[in-house]
matplotlib code that plots the C-alpha trace (Angstrom):
import matplotlib.pyplot as plt

x = [0.1, -0.9, 1.7, 0.8, 2.8, 1.7, 3.3, 6.6, 9.4, 11.1, 14.6, 13.2, 11.3, 14.4, 16.6, 13.9, 13.9, 17.7, 18.1, 15.5, 17.3, 20.6, 19.1, 17.7, 21.0, 23.1, 24.2, 21.8, 20.9, 17.6, 15.0, 14.5, 18.2, 18.3, 15.3, 17.0, 20.1, 18.1, 16.2, 19.5, 20.8, 17.7, 18.3, 22.0, 23.3, 22.7, 19.1, 16.5, 13.3, 9.9, 9.1, 12.7, 13.5, 15.2, 14.9, 18.7, 19.4, 20.0, 19.1, 21.1, 19.4, 20.4, 17.4, 17.4, 15.1, 12.4, 13.6, 11.8, 10.6, 9.2, 5.9, 4.5, 1.4, -1.4, -2.7, 0.4, 2.7, 5.6, 7.8, 7.3, 8.7, 6.5, 6.0, 4.0, 1.6, -1.9, -4.2, -4.2, -7.4, -7.9, -4.2, -3.3, -1.3, -2.0, 0.3, -0.7, -0.5, -3.0, -5.6, -5.4]
y = [-46.9, -46.7, -47.4, -49.2, -47.4, -49.8, -52.8, -54.0, -53.2, -56.3, -55.4, -54.9, -58.2, -60.1, -58.6, -59.6, -63.2, -63.3, -62.0, -64.4, -67.4, -66.2, -66.1, -69.6, -71.0, -69.3, -71.3, -69.5, -71.2, -72.9, -70.7, -73.4, -73.5, -69.7, -70.0, -72.7, -70.5, -67.5, -69.7, -70.9, -67.4, -66.2, -68.6, -67.6, -66.2, -62.6, -62.5, -61.9, -63.9, -62.6, -63.2, -63.4, -62.5, -59.1, -58.3, -58.5, -55.9, -52.3, -49.4, -46.2, -43.1, -39.5, -37.4, -33.9, -31.5, -29.6, -26.2, -22.9, -22.7, -26.2, -27.8, -31.3, -31.9, -33.3, -35.4, -37.1, -36.5, -35.3, -32.4, -29.7, -26.2, -23.3, -22.5, -25.7, -24.7, -24.6, -24.3, -24.2, -25.5, -26.1, -25.8, -28.3, -27.5, -29.1, -29.1, -28.2, -31.8, -33.0, -30.4, -30.8]
z = [-45.4, -41.7, -39.0, -35.8, -33.2, -30.4, -32.2, -30.8, -33.2, -34.6, -33.3, -29.7, -29.9, -31.1, -28.3, -25.7, -26.9, -27.1, -23.6, -22.3, -23.9, -22.5, -19.0, -19.3, -20.6, -17.9, -14.9, -12.6, -9.3, -8.8, -7.0, -4.4, -3.5, -3.1, -0.8, 1.3, 1.6, 2.7, 5.3, 6.7, 7.0, 8.8, 11.7, 12.2, 15.4, 16.2, 14.9, 17.6, 17.2, 18.1, 21.7, 22.7, 26.3, 26.2, 30.0, 30.5, 27.8, 28.7, 26.4, 26.5, 25.1, 25.3, 26.3, 24.9, 26.8, 25.0, 23.8, 24.4, 20.8, 20.7, 21.9, 22.1, 20.0, 22.1, 19.3, 17.7, 20.7, 18.5, 19.5, 17.0, 16.4, 17.3, 13.6, 13.4, 16.1, 14.6, 17.7, 21.4, 23.1, 26.8, 27.5, 24.8, 21.7, 18.3, 15.3, 11.7, 10.5, 13.0, 12.1, 8.4]

ax = plt.figure().add_subplot(projection="3d")
ax.plot(x, y, z, "-o")
ax.set_aspect("equal")
plt.show()
């Protein structure tokens, strides 16, 4: 007798149906109510909206100078280690990622 290995086994099919029925009977919130709750949370205080005026904000960044064994790629403008140097042309350095 040939066996169809693609057919879902009966014990697996029964457990799928049982778990689906358990989920349906559970006291799960309605999808629309969850969406409403998320929408209300999105407009809470502390969330910056697109186009908000940030001119009064001050950004503090520590600038680390480029080291002797680093270069700035002329194509991607990332600071790379000298081991990533692939080519120098007309005084500009290019990294291996930009040439591949």
